[in-house]
C-alpha positions in Angstrom: -65.7 -57.5 18.8 -65.1 -54.8 16.2 -65.8 -55.4 12.5 -62.9 -55.9 10.2 -63.1 -53.7 7.2 -60.9 -53.4 4.1 -58.3 -51.1 5.7 -57.8 -53.5 8.6 -57.5 -56.5 6.3 -54.9 -54.7 4.2 -52.9 -53.9 7.3 -53.1 -57.5 8.4 -52.0 -58.7 4.9 -49.0 -56.3 5.0 -47.9 -57.5 8.4 -48.1 -61.1 7.3 -46.1 -60.2 4.1 -43.5 -58.5 6.2 -43.3 -61.4 8.7 -43.0 -64.3 6.2 -41.7 -62.6 3.1 -42.9 -62.7 -0.5 -40.9 -65.9 -1.3 -42.2 -67.9 1.6 -45.9 -67.2 1.2 -46.5 -69.5 -1.8 -44.6 -72.3 -0.1 -46.6 -71.7 3.1 -49.9 -71.8 1.1 -48.9 -75.0 -0.7 -47.9 -76.8 2.5 -51.1 -75.8 4.2 -53.1 -77.0 1.2 -51.3 -80.3 1.2 -51.9 -80.7 5.0 -55.6 -80.0 4.6 -55.8 -82.4 1.7 -54.0 -85.1 3.7 -56.3 -84.6 6.7 -59.4 -84.9 4.5 -58.1 -88.1 2.9 -57.4 -89.5 6.4 -60.9 -88.8 7.5 -62.3 -90.5 4.4 -60.0 -93.6 4.9 -61.2 -93.8 8.5 -64.8 -93.9 7.5 -64.1 -96.5 4.7 -62.3 -98.7 7.3 -65.3 -98.4 9.7 -67.6 -99.5 6.9 -65.4 -102.5 6.1 -65.4 -103.5 9.8 -69.2 -103.3 9.9 -69.5 -105.4 6.8 -67.2 -108.1 8.3 -69.2 -108.1 11.6 -72.5 -108.5 9.6 -71.0 -111.3 7.6 -69.7 -113.1 10.8 -73.1 -112.7 12.5 -74.9 -114.1 9.4 -72.6 -117.1 9.2 -73.1 -117.8 12.9 -76.9 -117.6 12.4 -76.6 -120.0 9.4 -74.6 -122.4 11.5 -77.2 -122.4 14.3 -80.0 -123.0 11.9 -78.3 -126.0 10.4 
């Protein structure tokens, strides 16, 4: 695969500018940033939920052990 230098990157940027227009690019960047932020928050919430489930399982197992010991 060929290396991308400065001239190639400039050409790619110009093509993107022509396709989307100067007014849409900030909106596109903002929506992409919000999407990425939402995705990261979703991942963090999932891991928090998993930890809560693990704690509940541990607490249930401990209470069963306590009941057997009594």
